[in-house]
C-alpha positions in Angstrom: 106.8 80.5 95.3 106.0 76.6 96.8 104.7 77.2 100.2 101.4 78.0 101.2 100.7 81.2 103.3 100.2 81.1 106.9 96.9 82.3 108.5 98.6 86.0 109.7 100.0 86.6 106.8 96.9 85.4 104.0 95.3 88.0 105.8 97.9 90.8 105.5 97.6 90.3 101.7 94.6 89.7 101.4 94.2 93.5 102.2 97.4 94.8 101.0 100.7 93.3 98.5 103.7 94.9 101.2 103.6 98.1 103.1 105.5 100.9 104.0 105.7 102.0 107.2 106.8 104.7 109.4 108.0 107.3 106.5 107.5 105.9 102.6 109.8 104.5 100.5 112.1 104.1 100.0 112.9 105.4 103.7 111.3 103.1 105.0 112.8 101.4 108.1 110.2 98.5 107.8 109.3 97.6 104.7 106.5 94.4 104.6 108.3 93.1 100.7 104.8 92.6 98.1 104.3 89.3 97.5 106.1 89.3 94.0 109.2 90.2 96.0 109.2 86.9 98.4 112.4 85.7 98.2 114.3 82.6 99.8 116.1 85.2 102.5 120.2 83.6 101.1 118.9 85.1 97.8 118.3 88.7 99.8 121.2 88.3 101.6 123.8 87.2 99.4 122.6 86.7 95.8 123.0 82.9 96.0 120.7 80.2 95.7 122.7 77.8 97.6 122.7 76.2 101.0 126.1 77.7 102.3 124.3 80.6 102.3 121.3 79.2 104.5 118.5 77.5 105.0 115.6 76.9 101.9 112.9 77.4 104.4 114.4 81.3 105.0 112.1 83.5 102.9 112.5 87.6 103.3 109.4 88.8 104.0 110.2 92.8 105.9 113.7 94.7 104.1 114.6 97.0 107.2 116.2 98.8 104.1 120.0 99.1 105.7 120.4 95.1 104.1 119.2 93.4 107.1 115.7 91.9 106.8 113.6 89.7 108.6 112.5 86.5 107.5 110.0 83.6 108.1 110.8 80.4 108.2 108.1 78.0 105.8 109.7 74.8 106.9 108.0 75.1 110.9 105.6 72.7 111.4 103.5 75.1 114.2 99.9 76.9 112.7 102.0 80.5 112.1 105.4 80.0 110.5 108.4 82.4 113.3 109.8 85.3 112.3 113.2 86.1 112.7 116.6 88.8 112.6 118.2 87.5 109.2 121.9 90.5 110.4 123.8 90.3 107.1 126.4 90.3 108.9 125.4 87.5 110.5 123.1 85.3 108.5 122.7 82.6 108.5 122.6 82.5 111.4 119.2 83.8 113.0 117.6 84.5 116.2 114.3 84.9 116.1 112.3 87.9 117.2 108.2 86.5 116.4 106.4 83.2 117.4 104.1 84.4 114.6 103.3 87.7 111.5 100.8 89.7 114.2 103.1 89.7 117.0 105.9 90.8 114.9 103.6 93.3 113.4 102.1 94.3 116.5 104.6 95.3 117.6 106.3 96.3 115.2 103.8 98.9 114.6 104.1 100.1 119.1 108.0 100.6 118.1 108.0 103.9 116.6 109.9 102.3 113.5 113.2 100.8 115.4 113.6 97.5 116.2 112.2 96.7 119.0 114.2 93.5 119.2 117.0 94.5 119.3 116.0 96.5 123.3 116.0 99.8 123.9 
């Protein structure tokens, strides 16, 4: 991958290699990707690994099954990587939705399968 997992992601991936929340694949609204499927967000969304298509430090972490992703910024200087909503129609512009994977996962599990950052 070329970058290290932060403490939250390391703990998660030591326990399981990805996960489908709420529904089994292929219908899962939240599919936390296995390590082997982690790739730059610009590649996941556009199929292009060029700077014009987004930062090289953003990686697709959660496939929302609607051509949108939740991505992490591995260039963060914080001890945990922040997560962003990567809406395919506006990417590379992305809004932060959680300060860490731990926070994201806790909020996702309470969401009932909805994209918690979009409101009610």
